[in-house]
N, C-alpha and C positions, 0 to 999 in steps of 0.2 A: 104626458102632452094634457094642454087645455083645448077644449073645442073649436074656440077662435084660430087655437095653433095649428090643427089639424084641418082645418077650412083652409089657411093660407098655406098649409105644405103642400096641399091638392093643388090650391093656387100654381104655385111655383110649379109644380110638376107638369102640369099641362103646358102652362109657358116654357118650358122647358124643353119639352117634349115637340111643341111646334121649333120652337129655335134649332135643335137638332135635325130635323126633318128638312130645314131647310136648308143648313148649314152640309148635314150631306149630297145633295144636291149640287150646293153652289160653291163649298171649300175643298178643294182639291185635298187628299189625304187625312182629311176631317174623318175621325171613328163612331167618338161618341162624347158625352160629356154628363157630368153627376153634381152635386152638389151638397152642403154641410150648413148646417145651422144649427144655431146655440137661439130657443127661443125666449130667454131671457136677457137676451142681447141683440136680437134682432132689431131692425135690418141691418145693422153693422157687422155681427157674424157670419152673415149669408156668405159663402165662397162657392163660386162658381168652377170647375173646371172640366178644361176641354182638351180632348186628347183626341193624336193625329196619330197617326200609324207609324212613323221613322218620323228622326231628328231631321233628316233632309225633309221628309215634306212640311214639316213644322218651319223650318228655315226659310221654305219657299215661299209658307204663309207669312211671313214676317215681310220678307223682300216686297211681296206684291199687297201686305195692308190688308192681308186676309184676317189675319189678327184683329186689326182695329174694325175689322168689319164683323166680327163676332162680336167682338165687344159692345157696337154700337148697338147688335142688332138684341142682343140680351138685357141691355140699359133701355131698351127704347121697348121691349117686349116687357119685361119686368114694369117699367114706370106705367105701360097703359094698364096692368093689375095693381096700381099704386102702391107699387115697390120700389121705392129711393134707393140706389146703391151711394154709400157714401164717398165711397173713392174706388171707381170700376177698372182701376188698373192694381188694385190690388184685391178686388174682391174676384175678378175674374181670371185665374192664371192656366197656362197652358204647359200640358206632358204628354209622352209619348209613348205606343203600346214597346217599342223599343227600349226605351231606357226602362222602363217596368222590367222588362224582359230581363235584362241585362245587371239590372242592382238587385233588384226585390226577387226573382227567378217568377217574373209573370204574377205576384201573389200582389192584387190592386188591394186589398184589404191594408196589406202591412203597409203597403208604402203609402196610402193615403190615410192612414191611421195614426 
């Protein structure tokens, strides 16, 4: 990883940590988020996964537009760091602890790999 990539990754991590803290306070059922990126194809390769506790929690978030709130919060926060997502609806995805437990035995590395 190039020095500039490390700096960008640190900025992304800091920004998404702030987003996570806000989401934990304001979005029912939200648990955590993570990101993946290939710096040879940045920012197009940046993917953020927002994880909810249950499928029901995620469904409620979608009904109450909290998914849109999260996407907007992520997009705006990254934009403040000079990172513009090409297509936020593809760059930000949603998943649940419940689905991971059922489909991958709780192994997030396998699920996200």
